[in-house]
C-alpha positions in Angstrom: 26.0 -32.1 -6.7 26.4 -29.3 -4.7 30.1 -28.9 -3.8 32.6 -26.2 -5.0 35.1 -27.3 -7.6 36.3 -27.2 -11.2 34.6 -30.8 -12.1 31.3 -30.7 -14.7 29.4 -32.0 -11.8 30.2 -29.2 -9.2 28.2 -26.6 -8.3 28.6 -23.1 -10.2 29.4 -20.5 -8.2 30.5 -17.1 -10.3 30.1 -13.9 -8.5 28.8 -11.0 -10.5 30.3 -7.7 -10.8 27.8 -5.2 -10.9 29.3 -2.5 -9.1 26.3 -2.3 -6.3 24.9 -4.0 -3.8 22.4 -6.0 -5.4 21.1 -9.6 -5.5 19.7 -12.3 -8.0 16.1 -12.7 -8.0 15.0 -15.1 -10.7 16.7 -17.3 -13.1 14.9 -18.4 -16.2 15.9 -21.0 -18.6 16.2 -21.0 -22.1 18.8 -20.8 -25.0 20.4 -19.1 -22.7 20.3 -18.5 -18.8 19.0 -15.3 -17.9 19.4 -13.9 -14.6 17.3 -10.9 -13.2 18.5 -8.4 -9.9 17.1 -5.5 -8.6 19.5 -3.2 -10.8 19.7 -4.9 -13.7 19.1 -8.3 -16.2 22.2 -10.6 -17.3 22.5 -13.6 -19.6 24.6 -16.6 -18.2 26.3 -18.7 -20.5 29.2 -20.5 -21.4 32.3 -18.5 -22.2 32.5 -19.8 -26.0 29.4 -20.4 -28.1 28.0 -24.3 -28.1 29.8 -25.3 -25.2 28.2 -26.7 -22.1 28.3 -24.6 -18.8 30.3 -25.3 -16.2 32.3 -24.0 -13.5 35.5 -23.2 -15.4 33.9 -21.3 -18.5 31.1 -19.7 -17.0 30.4 -16.2 -17.6 27.6 -13.5 -17.1 27.2 -10.5 -18.9 24.8 -7.8 -18.1 22.7 -7.1 -20.6 19.6 -4.1 -19.4 19.6 -1.9 -16.7 16.0 -1.9 -15.5 16.1 -3.8 -12.4 13.1 -6.5 -11.4 10.6 -6.2 -8.3 10.1 -9.3 -6.1 7.5 -10.9 -8.2 8.1 -13.5 -10.1 8.5 -13.4 -14.4 6.6 -15.6 -16.9 8.6 -17.4 -20.2 6.9 -17.2 -23.8 9.1 -18.9 -25.8 12.7 -17.4 -25.7 11.3 -14.2 -24.0 11.0 -13.4 -20.7 8.8 -11.2 -19.2 9.0 -9.2 -15.8 7.9 -6.7 -13.8 10.3 -3.8 -13.6 11.2 -2.3 -10.0 9.5 0.7 -9.0 11.8 1.8 -6.3 12.2 -0.6 -3.4 12.1 -4.4 -5.2 9.5 -5.2 -2.5 6.8 -2.7 -4.2 4.2 -3.5 -6.7 5.4 -3.1 -10.1 4.1 -0.7 -12.5 5.4 -1.5 -15.7 6.3 -4.8 -17.4 8.9 -5.5 -19.9 9.7 -8.1 -22.5 13.5 -9.4 -22.2 14.4 -11.2 -25.8 16.9 -10.9 -28.0 16.8 -8.8 -31.2 18.7 -9.7 -34.1 19.0 -6.7 -36.1 21.0 -4.8 -32.8 22.5 -8.4 -32.1 21.8 -7.8 -28.1 19.1 -8.7 -25.5 16.7 -5.8 -24.9 13.9 -5.1 -22.3 11.0 -3.4 -24.1 8.4 -2.0 -22.0 5.0 -4.2 -23.0 2.8 -1.2 -20.9 4.1 1.7 -22.5 0.8 2.5 -24.4 -0.9 0.8 -21.2 0.5 2.9 -18.4 -3.0 2.6 -16.4 -3.6 -1.1 -16.6 -1.5 -2.0 -13.9 -3.3 0.5 -11.5 -2.1 0.0 -8.0 0.9 -2.3 -9.5 1.3 -6.0 -10.1 2.7 -8.3 -7.1 1.9 -11.9 -9.0 2.3 -13.0 -12.5 0.8 -16.3 -14.1 0.5 -17.4 -17.9 -1.9 -19.7 -19.8 -0.6 -20.7 -22.8 -4.7 -22.6 -23.8 -6.9 -21.8 -25.2 -5.3 -18.4 -25.5 -2.1 -16.8 -24.8 -2.9 -14.4 -21.8 -0.4 -13.5 -19.3 -2.3 -12.9 -15.9 -1.3 -10.0 -13.4 -2.8 -10.0 -9.9 -2.6 -6.2 -9.0 -2.3 -5.0 -5.6 -5.8 -3.7 -5.0 -7.0 -7.4 -5.7 -7.7 -6.8 -9.6 -6.6 -8.9 -12.3 -4.9 -7.3 -15.3 -4.1 -9.5 -18.5 -2.4 -9.3 -21.6 -3.6 -11.6 -24.6 0.0 -11.8 -26.3 1.2 -13.6 -29.5 4.0 -12.0 -30.7 4.8 -13.9 -34.2 1.5 -11.8 -34.9 2.5 -8.4 -32.9 -0.5 -9.0 -30.6 0.2 -7.7 -27.3 -3.5 -6.6 -26.0 -4.3 -5.4 -22.2 -7.4 -6.1 -20.5 -9.0 -5.6 -17.0 -10.7 -7.8 -15.0 -13.3 -7.6 -11.8 -14.2 -10.4 -9.5 -17.9 -9.1 -8.4 -18.1 -9.1 -5.0 -14.6 -9.9 -3.8 -11.0 -9.3 -3.9 -8.2 -11.2 -5.3 -5.0 -12.6 -3.2 -3.5 -14.9 -5.3 -2.8 -16.4 -9.3 -1.9 -19.6 -10.3 -2.1 -21.5 -13.9 -2.3 -25.2 -14.0 -2.9 -27.1 -16.8 -6.8 -28.3 -16.7 -9.0 -30.8 -19.2 -10.0 -28.0 -22.1 -6.8 -25.7 -21.7 -5.0 -24.2 -18.7 -7.3 -22.9 -15.8 -6.1 -19.6 -14.1 -6.9 -20.6 -10.3 -7.2 -17.5 -7.6 -7.7 -17.3 -3.9 -10.6 -15.3 -3.4 -11.5 -13.1 -0.5 -15.2 -12.4 -0.1 -17.4 -11.3 3.0 -19.9 -13.5 3.1 -22.5 -13.1 6.4 -20.5 -10.3 7.8 -17.4 -12.8 7.9 -14.6 -12.2 6.1 -13.8 -15.8 4.2 -11.4 -17.3 1.6 -12.4 -19.1 -1.6 -10.1 -21.3 -4.2 -11.8 -20.2 -7.2 -11.1 -21.0 -10.7 -11.9 -18.5 -13.7 -14.7 -20.0 -16.2 -14.1 -20.6 -20.2 -14.7 -17.5 -21.9 -17.0 -17.0 -24.9 -15.8 -19.3 -27.7 -17.2 -20.2 -31.2 -19.8 -23.1 -31.0 -20.7 -25.5 -33.4 
C-alpha cells in the first residue's frame, strides 16, 4: 500500500540529496529503476545486489548530470532514451540521449544520439514514442509539427535518423499501439479544410517492404 513504514509492503519514501532544487520527471523500470530529473539521471536500487527493493534498503545514486526535459522517455531493452533538458525543462529538447550501462567502464552513461545529426530535431522534440515492429523506430514530435525518427538497432550498431513531413498538416500528438501487422503510429494532425482548422486522428501507413 502507500502507507509510510518499514515493512516490505509499505511505500518507499526516499529523499535524494542532489544539492539543488530538483524534481523527478520520469521513472523507468528494468534491471534497475532509472529516475530522470531536471538536473540528472539516477539509478534506484537496493543497498546490496540481488535483494528486493524495500523501504529499509533503498538507495539512489547519481549517474549522469545532463537533466531531462518534460517529455517522456522511451525504454528499449535495458536502455532508456530521453530528451535532454535545454534550459527550462518545459523547452523542446534538441538532444536525445541513450542512458545505458557500459561494462567496460562499469558505470551508466548518457550518450548523445544526435551528436552527428544535430539538425534533425529542428525546433526541438516535445513528445517521443517507440515502434518495435515492423522496424525498431524511435519517433519524435518536433515543436513545429514535423516528425523526426531514428531507426535504432543497437546490437547491429544502427542509429540512423530521418525526418518525415505530413503533407498539408502539422502533427500535434503521437502515440504507438499494437496493430494487426505490427506497431502502429497514431497521430493527431491539424489541417485547414475549406478555410476551417480541424484536427484528425490519423494512422501512418506501412512503409515499402519486400514483396513475394
